[in-house]
Backbone as CSV, one residue per row, in Angstrom:
resi,resn,N_x,N_y,N_z,CA_x,CA_y,CA_z,C_x,C_y,C_z
1,MET,0.828,-1.207,0.000,0.000,0.000,0.000,0.858,1.250,0.000
2,GLY,1.914,1.190,0.839,2.818,2.325,0.903,3.517,2.556,-0.419
3,THR,3.837,1.439,-1.088,4.503,1.551,-2.382,3.595,2.196,-3.402
4,THR,2.285,1.837,-3.376,1.305,2.402,-4.313,1.146,3.894,-4.090
5,LYS,1.071,4.308,-2.800,0.942,5.741,-2.502,2.166,6.519,-3.005
6,ALA,3.331,5.918,-2.817,4.550,6.597,-3.256,4.579,6.745,-4.767
7,LEU,4.056,5.716,-5.481,4.016,5.768,-6.943,3.094,6.868,-7.427
8,PHE,1.878,6.953,-6.830,0.934,8.010,-7.201,1.501,9.400,-6.906
9,ALA,2.195,9.525,-5.794,2.782,10.816,-5.421,3.845,11.235,-6.429
10,GLY,4.642,10.239,-6.866,5.669,10.551,-7.854,5.068,10.985,-9.174
11,MET,3.985,10.286,-9.599,3.324,10.639,-10.850,2.724,12.031,-10.772
12,ALA,2.139,12.362,-9.642,1.537,13.689,-9.486,2.608,14.781,-9.548
13,ALA,3.741,14.501,-8.919,4.820,15.488,-8.942,5.343,15.691,-10.351
14,ALA,5.457,14.588,-11.092,5.933,14.689,-12.478,4.948,15.473,-13.327
15,SER,3.639,15.257,-13.113,2.616,15.987,-13.861,2.705,17.470,-13.589
16,LEU,2.876,17.835,-12.339,2.997,19.251,-11.992,4.223,19.869,-12.640
17,LEU,5.306,19.095,-12.692,6.530,19.599,-13.302,6.336,19.859,-14.789
18,LEU,5.625,18.926,-15.472,5.356,19.089,-16.891,4.470,20.299,-17.162
19,VAL,3.443,20.464,-16.316,2.554,21.614,-16.484,3.318,22.906,-16.317
20,GLY,4.206,22.928,-15.305,4.995,24.123,-15.069,5.890,24.445,-16.248
21,CYS,6.504,23.409,-16.827,7.374,23.626,-17.983,6.587,24.101,-19.189
22,ALA,5.384,23.501,-19.371,4.557,23.898,-20.510,4.177,25.356,-20.423
23,GLY,3.968,25.834,-19.219,3.596,27.226,-19.046,4.721,28.176,-19.397
24,GLN,5.950,27.666,-19.452,7.084,28.525,-19.735,7.483,28.508,-21.216
25,ILE,6.809,27.658,-22.033,7.137,27.589,-23.455,6.731,28.890,-24.134
26,ASP,7.646,29.447,-24.964,7.375,30.699,-25.669,6.660,30.395,-26.984
27,ASN,5.368,30.610,-27.002,4.561,30.362,-28.197,4.271,31.653,-28.964
28,THR,5.030,32.683,-28.699,4.799,33.955,-29.377,5.024,33.801,-30.875
29,ARG,4.071,34.280,-31.661,4.214,34.216,-33.115,5.303,35.180,-33.585
30,GLY,5.807,34.937,-34.821,6.799,35.832,-35.402,6.189,37.185,-35.706
31,LYS,7.046,38.128,-35.961,6.558,39.460,-36.266,5.733,39.454,-37.542
32,ALA,4.707,40.264,-37.563,3.844,40.340,-38.750,4.610,40.929,-39.930
33,THR,4.219,40.507,-41.157,4.829,41.045,-42.365,4.575,42.555,-42.451
34,VAL,5.601,43.287,-42.831,5.503,44.742,-42.942,5.529,45.126,-44.408
35,TYR,4.517,45.858,-44.859,4.498,46.363,-46.223,5.381,47.601,-46.318
36,GLU,6.178,47.656,-47.390,7.056,48.798,-47.594,6.739,49.454,-48.929
37,ASP,6.946,50.742,-49.005,6.734,51.490,-50.238,7.801,51.065,-51.246
38,ALA,7.356,50.523,-52.390,8.300,50.013,-53.392,9.179,51.108,-53.981
39,SER,8.775,52.361,-53.851,9.549,53.466,-54.428,10.578,54.037,-53.456
40,THR,10.676,53.444,-52.262,11.639,53.920,-51.274,12.592,52.794,-50.890
41,THR,13.704,53.168,-50.283,14.677,52.178,-49.832,14.106,51.385,-48.668
42,GLY,14.114,50.070,-48.787,13.576,49.229,-47.736,14.599,48.963,-46.642
43,ARG,14.200,48.143,-45.663,15.096,47.841,-44.551,16.199,46.869,-44.952
44,VAL,15.978,46.138,-46.041,17.005,45.254,-46.586,17.476,45.856,-47.905
45,GLY,18.753,46.175,-47.992,19.243,46.819,-49.205,20.713,46.563,-49.420
46,GLY,21.114,46.590,-50.671,22.512,46.385,-51.017,22.904,47.289,-52.169
47,VAL,23.876,46.856,-52.948,24.385,47.683,-54.035,23.780,47.307,-55.387
48,GLY,22.868,46.326,-55.411,22.244,45.913,-56.660,21.065,46.793,-57.036
49,ILE,20.417,46.457,-58.142,19.221,47.171,-58.605,18.025,46.650,-57.825
50,GLU,17.311,47.557,-57.146,16.222,47.177,-56.253,14.921,47.844,-56.679
51,SER,13.875,47.599,-55.911,12.530,48.055,-56.296,12.465,49.556,-56.520
52,GLN,13.082,50.339,-55.625,13.030,51.802,-55.780,13.752,52.244,-57.040
53,ASP,14.770,51.490,-57.453,15.489,51.820,-58.679,14.629,51.525,-59.905
54,ILE,13.934,50.396,-59.893,13.054,50.036,-61.009,11.960,51.075,-61.179
55,VAL,11.372,51.516,-60.069,10.330,52.544,-60.129,10.904,53.846,-60.688
56,ALA,12.069,54.271,-60.186,12.673,55.534,-60.641,13.082,55.460,-62.106
57,ILE,13.666,54.337,-62.512,14.109,54.178,-63.902,12.934,54.256,-64.855
58,THR,11.907,53.470,-64.602,10.770,53.417,-65.523,9.986,54.721,-65.528
59,ASP,9.904,55.400,-64.389,9.222,56.700,-64.354,9.961,57.719,-65.219
60,GLN,11.288,57.739,-65.116,12.062,58.686,-65.916,11.949,58.370,-67.404
61,MET,12.052,57.089,-67.765,11.959,56.710,-69.175,10.577,57.038,-69.741
62,MET,9.550,56.817,-68.944,8.189,57.114,-69.388,8.027,58.599,-69.688
63,ARG,8.513,59.452,-68.792,8.395,60.898,-69.014,9.163,61.329,-70.258
64,ASP,10.342,60.745,-70.446,11.152,61.093,-71.618,10.451,60.675,-72.910
65,MET,9.866,59.506,-72.936,9.180,59.031,-74.143,7.953,59.878,-74.462
66,LEU,7.211,60.235,-73.435,6.006,61.034,-73.657,6.350,62.435,-74.166
67,ALA,7.570,62.898,-73.884,7.995,64.222,-74.351,8.584,64.173,-75.753
68,ASN,8.769,62.974,-76.305,9.354,62.826,-77.630,8.251,62.825,-78.690
69,ARG,8.289,63.782,-79.607,7.210,63.936,-80.584,7.172,62.785,-81.590
70,MET,8.278,62.132,-81.837,8.274,61.005,-82.761,7.524,59.810,-82.185
71,LEU,7.449,59.761,-80.863,6.752,58.654,-80.210,5.344,59.027,-79.779
72,ALA,5.178,60.225,-79.247,3.892,60.588,-78.652,3.236,61.797,-79.289
73,GLY,3.784,62.299,-80.413,3.205,63.494,-81.016,2.756,63.318,-82.451
74,ARG,2.641,62.102,-82.925,2.236,61.851,-84.308,0.714,61.906,-84.463
75,ASP,0.273,62.286,-85.665,-1.161,62.298,-85.940,-1.733,60.879,-85.887
76,ILE,-0.970,59.914,-86.403,-1.353,58.502,-86.315,-0.451,57.848,-85.269
77,PRO,-1.007,57.331,-84.178,-0.179,56.760,-83.114,0.680,55.608,-83.637
78,PRO,1.960,55.593,-83.321,2.821,54.494,-83.762,2.558,53.226,-82.960
79,ARG,2.807,52.101,-83.594,2.721,50.820,-82.899,4.091,50.492,-82.323
80,ILE,4.110,50.130,-81.055,5.367,49.958,-80.332,5.374,48.616,-79.599
81,ILE,6.517,47.946,-79.626,6.710,46.733,-78.838,7.671,47.054,-77.698
82,ILE,7.211,46.823,-76.478,8.075,46.961,-75.307,7.997,45.650,-74.530
83,ASP,9.033,44.841,-74.652,9.160,43.614,-73.872,10.637,43.371,-73.621
84,ASN,10.978,42.254,-73.002,12.377,42.042,-72.629,13.146,41.195,-73.635
85,GLU,12.572,40.996,-74.843,13.226,40.159,-75.850,14.625,40.669,-76.187
86,TYR,14.784,41.981,-76.249,16.074,42.575,-76.601,16.623,43.439,-75.462
87,MET,16.233,43.087,-74.245,16.738,43.767,-73.053,17.773,42.854,-72.406
88,ARG,19.045,43.196,-72.511,20.111,42.314,-72.049,20.674,42.796,-70.710
89,ASN,20.904,41.842,-69.832,21.536,42.150,-68.550,22.973,41.644,-68.584
90,GLU,23.914,42.567,-68.753,25.336,42.235,-68.773,26.026,42.700,-67.494
91,SER,25.229,43.016,-66.479,25.771,43.533,-65.229,25.981,42.400,-64.232
92,SER,26.572,42.738,-63.100,26.750,41.767,-62.022,25.545,41.726,-61.091
93,SER,24.515,42.516,-61.383,23.282,42.512,-60.591,22.325,41.450,-61.110
94,VAL,21.639,40.801,-60.197,20.581,39.863,-60.566,19.312,40.686,-60.790
95,VAL,18.854,40.748,-62.047,17.699,41.576,-62.396,16.778,40.782,-63.314
96,ASN,15.516,40.711,-62.971,14.515,40.177,-63.895,14.098,41.335,-64.797
97,THR,14.587,41.331,-66.029,14.347,42.467,-66.922,12.877,42.654,-67.255
98,ASN,12.063,41.617,-67.051,10.618,41.773,-67.249,10.049,42.845,-66.316
99,MET,10.642,42.990,-65.151,10.142,43.994,-64.209,10.309,45.398,-64.772
100,LEU,11.400,45.629,-65.485,11.623,46.930,-66.113,10.673,47.148,-67.281
101,THR,10.633,46.203,-68.213,9.846,46.406,-69.434,8.345,46.336,-69.161
102,ASP,7.915,45.472,-68.262,6.481,45.393,-67.951,5.981,46.688,-67.330
103,ARG,6.722,47.196,-66.356,6.278,48.432,-65.694,6.311,49.609,-66.660
104,LEU,7.348,49.660,-67.495,7.451,50.758,-68.460,6.295,50.703,-69.453
105,ARG,5.998,49.538,-69.983,4.915,49.408,-70.966,3.553,49.745,-70.351
106,ILE,3.304,49.221,-69.172,1.998,49.436,-68.543,1.792,50.902,-68.188
107,GLU,2.821,51.531,-67.613,2.692,52.943,-67.248,2.588,53.830,-68.489
108,LEU,3.326,53.490,-69.544,3.221,54.254,-70.789,1.844,54.090,-71.421
109,ASN,1.338,52.882,-71.427,0.019,52.623,-72.011,-1.058,53.425,-71.287
110,ARG,-0.914,53.508,-69.982,-1.879,54.277,-69.192,-1.740,55.776,-69.439
111,ALA,-0.492,56.264,-69.420,-0.260,57.713,-69.487,-0.382,58.274,-70.900
112,SER,-0.079,57.477,-71.915,-0.103,58.000,-73.289,-1.529,58.236,-73.779
113,ASN,-2.495,57.543,-73.191,-3.904,57.778,-73.502,-4.186,57.719,-75.003
114,GLY,-3.668,56.682,-75.660,-3.947,56.483,-77.076,-2.928,57.087,-78.019
115,ARG,-1.951,57.841,-77.493,-0.934,58.432,-78.361,0.087,57.406,-78.829
116,MET,0.119,56.266,-78.184,0.951,55.134,-78.589,0.084,53.880,-78.559
117,ILE,0.311,52.991,-79.506,-0.380,51.706,-79.538,0.652,50.622,-79.279
118,PHE,0.395,49.750,-78.327,1.373,48.748,-77.940,1.007,47.375,-78.492
119,VAL,1.974,46.759,-79.148,1.790,45.441,-79.747,2.309,44.392,-78.766
120,GLY,1.461,43.436,-78.422,1.865,42.372,-77.508,2.470,41.205,-78.268
121,ARG,3.700,41.364,-78.747,4.319,40.340,-79.568,4.513,39.026,-78.807
122,GLU,4.692,39.094,-77.514,4.852,37.863,-76.741,3.552,37.047,-76.695
123,TYR,2.451,37.665,-77.088,1.170,36.955,-77.126,0.797,36.512,-78.538
124,ALA,1.758,36.552,-79.461,1.467,36.249,-80.866,0.899,34.842,-81.038
125,GLY,1.413,33.885,-80.291,0.904,32.518,-80.391,-0.544,32.408,-79.972
126,MET,-0.907,33.083,-78.905,-2.289,33.087,-78.424,-3.214,33.730,-79.459
127,VAL,-2.751,34.852,-80.042,-3.551,35.551,-81.049,-3.742,34.684,-82.288
128,GLN,-2.671,34.031,-82.729,-2.761,33.213,-83.930,-3.700,32.030,-83.735
129,GLN,-3.693,31.459,-82.562,-4.608,30.344,-82.272,-6.063,30.789,-82.406
130,GLU,-6.368,31.973,-81.887,-7.733,32.488,-81.988,-8.076,32.826,-83.432
131,ARG,-7.122,33.393,-84.167,-7.357,33.717,-85.571,-7.637,32.454,-86.384
132,ASP,-6.914,31.394,-86.108,-7.140,30.129,-86.816,-8.537,29.587,-86.546
133,LEU,-8.988,29.698,-85.298,-10.339,29.241,-84.964,-11.386,30.048,-85.724
134,LYS,-11.168,31.340,-85.847,-12.107,32.194,-86.573,-12.155,31.819,-88.050
135,ARG,-10.995,31.643,-88.637,-10.955,31.362,-90.068,-11.413,29.950,-90.410
136,ASP,-11.327,29.038,-89.455,-11.833,27.684,-89.665,-13.339,27.590,-89.421
137,GLY,-13.920,28.677,-88.945,-15.360,28.691,-88.678,-15.746,28.094,-87.351
138,ALA,-14.759,27.752,-86.514,-15.072,27.184,-85.202,-15.672,28.230,-84.271
139,VAL,-15.288,29.494,-84.461,-15.867,30.606,-83.712,-16.162,31.716,-84.703
140,ASP,-16.973,32.678,-84.279,-17.263,33.777,-85.197,-16.113,34.768,-85.232
141,GLY,-16.237,35.815,-86.007,-15.145,36.750,-86.238,-14.993,37.828,-85.205
142,GLY,-15.714,37.755,-84.087,-15.651,38.825,-83.097,-16.603,39.948,-83.476
143,THR,-16.496,41.050,-82.786,-17.494,42.113,-82.964,-16.942,43.447,-83.459
144,ILE,-15.635,43.668,-83.395,-15.157,45.019,-83.678,-14.287,45.134,-84.919
145,ARG,-13.816,44.008,-85.504,-12.949,44.160,-86.682,-12.810,42.844,-87.427
146,SER,-12.317,42.984,-88.644,-11.924,41.833,-89.437,-10.578,42.173,-90.070
147,THR,-9.536,41.425,-89.737,-8.188,41.741,-90.207,-7.630,40.596,-91.037
148,VAL,-6.578,40.906,-91.777,-5.934,39.885,-92.601,-4.565,39.503,-92.059
149,ALA,-4.050,40.244,-91.113,-2.729,39.946,-90.558,-2.622,40.511,-89.143
150,GLN,-1.707,39.945,-88.371,-1.440,40.523,-87.059,-0.740,41.872,-87.215
151,ALA,-0.868,42.701,-86.209,-0.311,44.053,-86.263,1.210,44.036,-86.295
152,GLY,1.771,44.762,-87.233,3.217,44.967,-87.266,3.598,46.156,-86.402
153,ALA,4.873,46.234,-86.062,5.340,47.306,-85.178,6.138,48.348,-85.950
154,ASP,5.996,49.597,-85.549,6.823,50.675,-86.086,8.136,50.782,-85.318
155,TYR,8.045,50.619,-83.993,9.220,50.748,-83.141,9.270,49.598,-82.136
156,ARG,10.488,49.275,-81.710,10.647,48.253,-80.675,11.756,48.671,-79.714
157,LEU,11.514,48.401,-78.430,12.479,48.788,-77.404,13.605,47.767,-77.291
158,ALA,14.821,48.270,-77.173,15.984,47.442,-76.872,16.742,48.126,-75.739
159,GLY,17.569,47.373,-75.040,18.304,47.988,-73.943,19.378,47.081,-73.389
160,ARG,20.141,47.651,-72.473,21.256,46.908,-71.898,21.505,47.404,-70.482
161,ILE,21.828,46.473,-69.587,22.222,46.815,-68.217,23.679,46.403,-68.038
162,THR,24.533,47.338,-67.644,25.940,47.057,-67.401,26.342,47.595,-66.034
163,SER,27.470,47.128,-65.530,27.904,47.586,-64.208,29.412,47.528,-64.091
164,LEU,29.923,48.287,-63.124,31.337,48.305,-62.788,31.436,48.223,-61.275
165,ASP,32.110,47.164,-60.781,32.192,46.927,-59.337,33.572,47.266,-58.786
166,ALA,33.585,47.693,-57.516,34.832,47.938,-56.794,34.614,47.542,-55.344
167,SER,35.687,47.158,-54.671,35.570,46.774,-53.261,36.804,47.212,-52.489
168,ASP,36.577,47.564,-51.236,37.651,47.955,-50.328,37.843,46.810,-49.346
169,ARG,38.911,46.063,-49.493,39.130,44.881,-48.657,39.417,45.232,-47.200
170,SER,39.856,46.448,-46.961,40.211,46.831,-45.594,38.994,46.877,-44.674
171,ASP,37.860,47.303,-45.211,36.664,47.386,-44.361,35.451,46.679,-44.963
172,GLY,35.609,46.022,-46.123,34.516,45.257,-46.707,33.500,46.070,-47.479
173,THR,33.783,47.347,-47.716,32.843,48.175,-48.463,32.818,47.770,-49.936
174,GLN,31.612,47.663,-50.490,31.436,47.351,-51.904,30.787,48.538,-52.609
175,SER,31.187,48.769,-53.844,30.609,49.847,-54.635,30.255,49.311,-56.012
176,ARG,29.099,49.724,-56.519,28.683,49.297,-57.855,28.081,50.469,-58.623
177,TYR,28.671,50.723,-59.784,28.133,51.716,-60.712,27.320,50.960,-61.753
178,SER,26.041,51.297,-61.857,25.139,50.621,-62.794,24.664,51.598,-63.851
179,GLN,24.583,51.107,-65.077,24.125,51.915,-66.196,23.038,51.134,-66.936
180,ILE,21.869,51.757,-67.094,20.744,51.125,-67.777,20.390,51.980,-68.987
181,SER,20.544,51.426,-70.166,20.270,52.177,-71.393,19.056,51.598,-72.102
182,PHE,18.264,52.488,-72.703,17.094,52.111,-73.484,17.177,52.801,-74.845
183,GLU,16.772,52.086,-75.896,16.722,52.692,-77.217,15.507,52.178,-77.972
184,MET,14.817,53.096,-78.659,13.656,52.738,-79.468,14.113,52.681,-80.924
185,VAL,13.953,51.502,-81.528,14.486,51.241,-82.859,13.357,51.228,-83.888
186,ASP,13.574,51.927,-84.996,12.631,51.906,-86.117,12.708,50.526,-86.776
187,MET,11.569,49.816,-86.846,11.559,48.437,-87.308,11.546,48.292,-88.825
188,GLU,11.626,49.379,-89.552,11.807,49.330,-91.006,13.211,49.771,-91.395
189,LEU,13.693,50.829,-90.748,14.971,51.425,-91.128,16.131,51.006,-90.238
190,GLY,15.835,50.566,-89.028,16.895,50.238,-88.087,17.495,51.451,-87.412
191,THR,16.906,52.601,-87.617,17.397,53.822,-86.975,16.874,53.908,-85.545
192,ILE,17.578,54.681,-84.745,17.186,54.867,-83.350,16.470,56.206,-83.220
193,VAL,15.204,56.165,-82.833,14.406,57.391,-82.784,14.363,58.004,-81.384
194,TRP,14.799,57.239,-80.388,14.814,57.756,-79.013,15.797,56.938,-78.205
195,SER,16.509,57.613,-77.304,17.435,56.942,-76.395,17.253,57.487,-74.995
196,GLY,17.411,56.619,-74.008,17.338,57.037,-72.616,18.413,56.329,-71.812
197,LEU,18.954,57.019,-70.814,20.027,56.461,-69.997,19.767,56.764,-68.534
198,TYR,19.934,55.750,-67.710,19.806,55.926,-66.261,21.056,55.337,-65.629
199,GLU,21.670,56.088,-64.724,22.881,55.593,-64.079,22.863,55.908,-62.597
200,MET,23.542,55.055,-61.835,23.591,55.239,-60.387,24.816,54.511,-59.838
201,ARG,25.251,54.941,-58.662,26.339,54.256,-57.968,25.941,54.074,-56.512
202,LYS,26.125,52.847,-56.022,25.776,52.535,-54.639,26.991,51.961,-53.928
203,ALA,27.077,52.224,-52.640,28.148,51.667,-51.814,27.551,51.174,-50.496
204,GLY,28.084,50.083,-49.985,27.605,49.549,-48.721,28.477,48.409,-48.251
205,ARG,28.265,48.010,-47.005,29.031,46.907,-46.416,28.188,45.654,-46.241
206,ASP,26.889,45.804,-46.320,26.009,44.660,-46.084,26.103,43.664,-47.221
207,ASP,26.125,42.397,-46.859,26.164,41.323,-47.842,24.728,40.882,-48.118
208,VAL,24.111,41.471,-49.141,22.713,41.178,-49.476,22.690,40.220,-50.663
209,VAL,21.859,39.182,-50.545,21.727,38.192,-51.617,20.482,38.516,-52.423
210,TYR,20.638,38.675,-53.739,19.504,38.945,-54.636,19.126,37.655,-55.344
211,ARG,17.829,37.442,-55.491,17.342,36.246,-56.195,16.363,36.666,-57.268
């Protein structure tokens, strides 16, 4: 009997100990996600091309294009292709060039208000599939037009990203000069009707990984 009482007492003590330990477990959730303004420097930053740079670059290029009469001042709006097909990244920065060309095209399309017509060449396969269905009689011809060919372009955007890096081994400081160039090419003559250049230099000690 004494042995049984001692066993129950030990089990009760162990239970109390477990409860006490459980009460001390830190179940606090992690900090909530913080939204940051994409046009400003965030809390994580390095010497590469970041969100605030993409916003600043595309805003400047958009204003320059809208001020160019060959692009935005014609009686008949020119057809323009803006995608990353001819946008090359030769820099040491990890950059998805679609972020540059997509934002530039969308903001220009909104701001030009019909002064430029944008050709979605990357969607040519989708368009051709629908055109084939129409011509085979599988679907009707739509409601607003009847065409014989997909839209050709008057101008197409090309560009290049380059960089020059330097580092100070004594204190780990890194510096990067980045140059982003844009050119609008006449798709019949091969002439350049507009050029834009954006450049910047950043320095820092933080080792930031870009993906």
